C-alpha positions in Angstrom: 248.0 156.9 -13.4 249.9 155.0 -10.7 253.7 155.2 -11.0 256.4 152.9 -9.9 260.2 153.3 -9.4 262.6 150.6 -10.4 266.3 150.4 -10.1 269.1 148.1 -11.2 272.8 147.9 -11.6 275.5 145.8 -13.3 279.1 145.6 -12.2 282.4 144.1 -13.5 285.6 143.7 -11.5 289.0 145.0 -12.5 290.9 142.2 -14.3 292.6 140.0 -11.8 290.6 141.3 -8.8 288.3 139.0 -6.8 286.5 142.0 -5.1 285.0 145.0 -6.8 286.0 148.5 -5.7 282.6 149.8 -6.5 279.4 149.1 -4.6 275.7 149.9 -5.0 273.2 150.1 -2.1 269.5 150.8 -2.4 266.5 150.8 -0.2 262.8 151.8 -0.3 261.3 153.6 2.7 257.7 154.7 2.4 257.4 156.5 -1.0 261.1 157.1 -1.5 263.7 155.1 -3.3 267.3 155.8 -2.4 270.2 154.5 -4.5 273.9 155.1 -3.9 276.8 154.1 -6.2 280.2 154.4 -4.5 283.7 154.0 -6.0 286.4 153.4 -3.5 290.0 154.6 -3.9 292.1 152.2 -5.9 291.0 148.6 -6.3 290.8 145.3 -4.5 290.1 144.9 -0.8 290.7 148.5 0.3 288.5 149.9 -2.4 285.9 147.4 -1.7 285.7 148.3 2.0 285.6 152.0 1.2 282.9 151.7 -1.3 280.7 149.4 0.9 281.0 151.7 3.9 280.3 154.8 1.8 277.2 153.3 0.0 275.7 151.8 3.2 276.3 155.0 5.3 274.9 157.3 2.7 272.0 155.1 1.8 270.9 154.7 5.4 271.3 158.4 6.3 269.8 159.9 3.1 266.8 157.5 3.2 266.1 158.9 6.7 266.3 162.5 5.5 269.6 163.4 7.1 271.2 166.6 5.7 273.9 165.9 3.1 276.5 167.9 5.1 276.0 165.7 8.1 276.1 162.6 5.8 279.5 163.7 4.4 280.9 164.6 7.8 279.9 161.1 9.2 281.5 159.5 6.1 284.8 161.4 6.6 284.9 160.4 10.3 284.1 156.7 9.5 286.1 155.7 6.5 289.5 154.1 7.2 292.5 156.1 6.1 294.8 154.6 3.4 298.3 154.2 4.9 300.0 154.8 1.5 298.0 157.8 0.4 297.0 159.0 3.9 293.4 159.7 2.7 290.0 158.2 3.2 288.3 158.6 -0.2 285.4 157.3 -2.1 283.4 159.0 -4.8 279.6 158.7 -4.9 276.4 159.4 -6.7 273.2 159.5 -4.6 269.7 159.4 -6.0 266.7 160.0 -3.6 263.3 160.2 -5.3 259.7 159.4 -4.6 257.1 157.5 -6.7 256.0 160.7 -8.3 259.6 161.2 -9.6 260.3 164.2 -7.3 263.6 164.2 -5.3 267.2 165.1 -5.7 270.6 163.7 -6.7 274.1 164.5 -5.2 277.3 163.7 -7.1 280.9 163.7 -5.9 283.7 162.9 -8.3 281.9 160.2 -10.2 281.3 160.8 -14.0 278.3 163.1 -14.5 275.0 161.3 -14.5 273.0 161.0 -17.7 269.4 161.9 -18.0 267.3 159.8 -20.5 264.2 161.9 -21.3 261.8 161.8 -24.3 263.9 159.3 -26.1 267.2 161.1 -25.8 270.1 161.3 -23.3 271.0 164.7 -22.0 272.8 166.5 -19.1 271.1 167.5 -15.8 271.1 171.0 -14.5 273.5 170.9 -11.6 274.2 173.3 -8.7 277.8 173.3 -7.4 278.1 173.2 -3.6 281.1 173.3 -1.2 280.4 170.8 1.6 283.2 170.5 4.1 285.8 171.3 1.4 284.3 168.8 -1.1 282.9 170.0 -4.4 279.5 168.3 -4.6 276.9 168.8 -7.3 273.2 168.8 -6.5 270.4 168.2 -9.0 266.7 168.6 -8.2 264.7 165.8 -9.9 261.2 166.0 -11.4 261.1 162.8 -13.5 258.3 161.9 -15.9 257.1 158.4 -16.9 259.9 156.4 -18.7 262.6 158.8 -17.6 265.8 157.1 -16.5 268.7 158.4 -14.4 272.0 156.7 -15.2 275.0 156.9 -12.8 278.3 155.2 -13.2 281.8 154.8 -11.8 284.9 156.1 -13.8 285.5 152.6 -15.2 283.0 153.6 -17.9 285.0 156.6 -19.2 288.3 154.7 -18.9 286.9 151.8 -21.0 289.2 150.9 -23.9 292.0 153.3 -22.9 295.3 152.1 -24.3 293.5 149.3 -26.1 290.8 150.1 -28.6 290.7 153.8 -27.7 293.6 156.2 -27.0 291.8 158.3 -24.4 289.0 156.1 -23.2 285.3 156.4 -23.9 284.4 160.0 -23.9 281.1 161.2 -22.4 279.7 162.3 -25.8 280.4 158.8 -27.2 278.7 157.2 -24.3 275.6 159.3 -24.9 275.7 158.6 -28.6 275.8 154.9 -27.8 272.9 155.0 -25.3 270.8 157.1 -27.7 271.0 154.3 -30.2 270.8 151.4 -27.8 268.1 152.4 -25.3 264.5 151.5 -26.1 261.6 153.3 -24.3 260.3 150.2 -22.6 263.7 148.9 -21.3 263.9 148.3 -17.6 266.5 150.1 -15.4 268.4 146.8 -15.1 268.4 146.3 -18.8 269.8 149.8 -19.4 272.6 149.4 -16.8 273.6 146.0 -18.4 273.7 147.5 -21.9 276.3 150.1 -20.9 278.4 147.8 -18.7 278.5 145.2 -21.5 279.7 147.9 -24.0 282.4 148.9 -21.6 283.5 145.3 -21.1 283.7 144.9 -24.9 286.0 148.0 -25.1 288.2 146.5 -22.4 288.4 143.3 -24.5 286.9 141.3 -21.6 289.9 142.4 -19.4 288.6 145.5 -17.5 291.4 147.9 -16.5 289.2 149.3 -13.7 286.1 148.3 -11.7 283.1 149.4 -13.8 279.6 149.8 -12.5 276.5 151.3 -14.0 273.3 151.9 -12.0 270.0 153.2 -13.2 266.7 154.4 -11.7 263.6 154.5 -13.9 260.1 155.8 -13.3 257.3 154.0 -15.1 253.6 153.2 -15.0 252.5 150.3 -12.8 252.0 147.0 -14.6 250.4 144.1 -12.9 250.7 140.5 -14.0 248.4 137.7 -12.6 249.8 134.2 -13.2 247.9 131.0 -12.5 250.1 127.9 -12.0 248.4 124.5 -11.6 244.8 123.5 -10.8 243.1 124.3 -7.5 242.6 121.5 -4.9 238.8 121.7 -4.8 237.5 121.0 -8.4 234.0 122.1 -7.3 235.3 125.6 -6.8 237.2 126.0 -10.2 234.9 128.8 -11.3 235.3 130.7 -8.1 239.1 130.6 -8.3 239.2 131.4 -12.0 236.8 134.3 -11.5 239.1 135.7 -8.8 242.1 135.2 -11.1 240.4 137.0 -14.0 238.9 139.8 -12.0 242.1 141.8 -11.5 243.4 144.6 -13.7 246.6 142.9 -14.8 247.8 140.9 -17.7 246.8 137.2 -17.4 249.2 134.2 -17.7 248.3 130.6 -17.4 251.0 127.9 -16.8 250.2 124.2 -17.2 248.1 122.0 -19.3 245.4 121.2 -16.8 245.1 124.9 -15.7 244.8 125.9 -19.4 241.9 123.4 -19.9 240.1 124.7 -16.8 240.5 128.3 -17.9 239.5 127.7 -21.5 236.4 125.8 -20.3 235.4 128.6 -18.0 235.8 131.1 -20.8 233.9 128.9 -23.2 236.7 128.9 -25.7 239.3 126.5 -27.0 243.0 126.1 -26.6 245.1 126.5 -29.8 248.5 124.9 -29.5 251.5 126.4 -31.3 253.8 123.6 -32.5 256.8 125.8 -33.1 259.9 125.0 -30.9 262.0 128.2 -30.6 263.9 126.4 -27.8 264.0 122.6 -27.9 264.2 122.5 -24.1 260.9 124.4 -23.6 257.5 123.0 -24.6 255.5 125.1 -27.1 253.1 127.8 -26.0 249.3 127.8 -26.6 246.7 130.5 -27.1 243.5 131.0 -25.2 241.3 134.0 -26.2 241.2 136.4 -23.3 244.5 135.2 -21.8 247.8 137.1 -22.6 250.1 134.1 -22.4 249.6 130.4 -22.0 252.5 128.1 -21.4 253.3 124.5 -20.3 253.9 124.1 -16.6 256.8 122.6 -14.7 259.4 122.4 -17.5 258.8 126.0 -18.5 258.9 127.3 -14.9 262.1 125.4 -14.3 263.7 127.1 -17.3 262.3 130.4 -16.1 264.0 129.9 -12.8 267.3 129.4 -14.6 266.8 132.6 -16.6 265.9 134.5 -13.5 269.1 133.5 -11.7 271.1 135.1 -14.5 268.8 138.1 -14.7 269.2 139.1 -11.1 273.0 138.7 -10.9 274.7 142.1 -11.0 277.8 140.5 -12.5 276.0 138.7 -15.3 276.3 140.5 -18.7 273.7 138.4 -20.5 271.3 140.8 -22.3 268.3 141.6 -20.1 265.9 142.1 -23.0 264.3 138.9 -24.3 263.9 138.4 -28.0 263.3 134.6 -28.1 259.7 133.5 -28.5 259.7 130.3 -26.4 257.4 130.1 -23.4 260.1 130.7 -20.7 261.6 133.7 -22.5 258.2 135.3 -23.1 257.3 134.7 -19.5 260.6 136.1 -18.3 260.1 139.3 -20.4 256.6 139.7 -18.9 257.6 139.2 -15.3 261.2 140.6 -15.1 261.1 143.4 -17.7 257.5 144.5 -18.0 255.8 143.8 -14.6 256.0 145.9 -11.5 253.4 143.9 -9.5 253.1 140.1 -9.8 250.3 137.9 -8.2 250.8 134.2 -8.3 247.7 131.9 -8.0 249.2 128.5 -7.2 246.9 125.6 -7.4 247.8 122.7 -5.1 245.6 120.1 -6.9 247.3 116.9 -8.1 247.9 117.0 -11.9 246.9 113.7 -13.3 249.3 114.2 -16.2 252.2 114.0 -13.8 251.2 110.7 -12.1 253.9 108.6 -13.9 256.5 111.4 -14.1 259.2 112.4 -11.6 257.3 115.6 -10.9 255.4 116.2 -7.7 253.5 119.1 -6.1 256.5 120.0 -3.8 258.7 120.6 -6.8 256.2 123.0 -8.4 255.8 124.9 -5.2 259.5 125.2 -4.7 260.0 126.5 -8.2 257.3 129.1 -7.8 258.7 130.2 -4.4 262.2 130.6 -5.8 261.1 132.7 -8.7 259.0 134.8 -6.4 262.0 135.5 -4.2 264.1 136.4 -7.2 261.4 138.9 -8.3 261.4 140.4 -4.9 265.2 140.8 -4.9 264.9 143.2 -7.8 262.2 145.3 -6.3 259.0 143.7 -7.7 255.9 143.7 -5.5 255.0 140.0 -5.3 252.1 138.1 -3.7 251.6 134.3 -3.7 248.2 132.7 -3.0 247.7 129.0 -2.6 244.4 127.4 -3.8 
């Protein structure tokens, strides 16, 4: 079983602040994913600078296997000192783990990380260390498929304080909420958004502190192969479709002409669904042997719009898709379920578009933009032109 690491975060600014005092940095080097969530002292510009420096320094050094004591020493020497408080200070949570789920986590003054395992949230076993006078907690990680590590800034435990709640959102209450809200197949980005949205609700949409939640999830590899448009050379339709169908992944066909070609190759028929869950998205169809069949350009255009909201760390729109229109079903498959996506983009001229304001260039640009958005959130994407 091939495993894959995904990460995601969602962040909201303190009410009235243009800049967030929290920052998340992540990178993948060889087999290892490194994620750092830093929370700078105070809020606004100073906190923003402190958190960016902290997250970037730690992410770079930890990902290159530098000892944590040296990382913290470098951080202390680098961070600018606040004139008012005469201290350079930023809390942090660092996760460093490979594709087999083995690694470690360091935490300094952030709320304690939450471990989602076997359908329940729990605490990690932590070892207390004294590093250059700082109390730092270390956790050895040995994650299993569908395990999630959730780290957060203190805006989460302050949520609702003096508003809905007298003393903020206590850790036990956060865990109770997550136990009810998390579903096993949710992505790391979906989980982080769930908790951040709940905090924003407790703040009554006016956060009293910068609030950031980041998550790392280990999961099985899931490949999706998606065919968009007919190939240029009609004589080689069977060759291209055989290549498209030969892979291990789920199969998606976008476009009327593509659907006709694939159905003919499979010696089956296309069954059109005349339901319109979304009036802006054409209905889907069914081809036996294909996991999802949708209309082409209009559906892909809507998918691009959905993807822009999905990848934004400041957008609180739910990341789990419940609507049944073609764009939502496709978004769920590509952004929530897939780890590896292969686009097979046909550059043949679609006769159905001859009298419409749709050309090949538009289709290619839509696919390329969606592919870039998928890459931005860590998906492994290839695009082949036929």
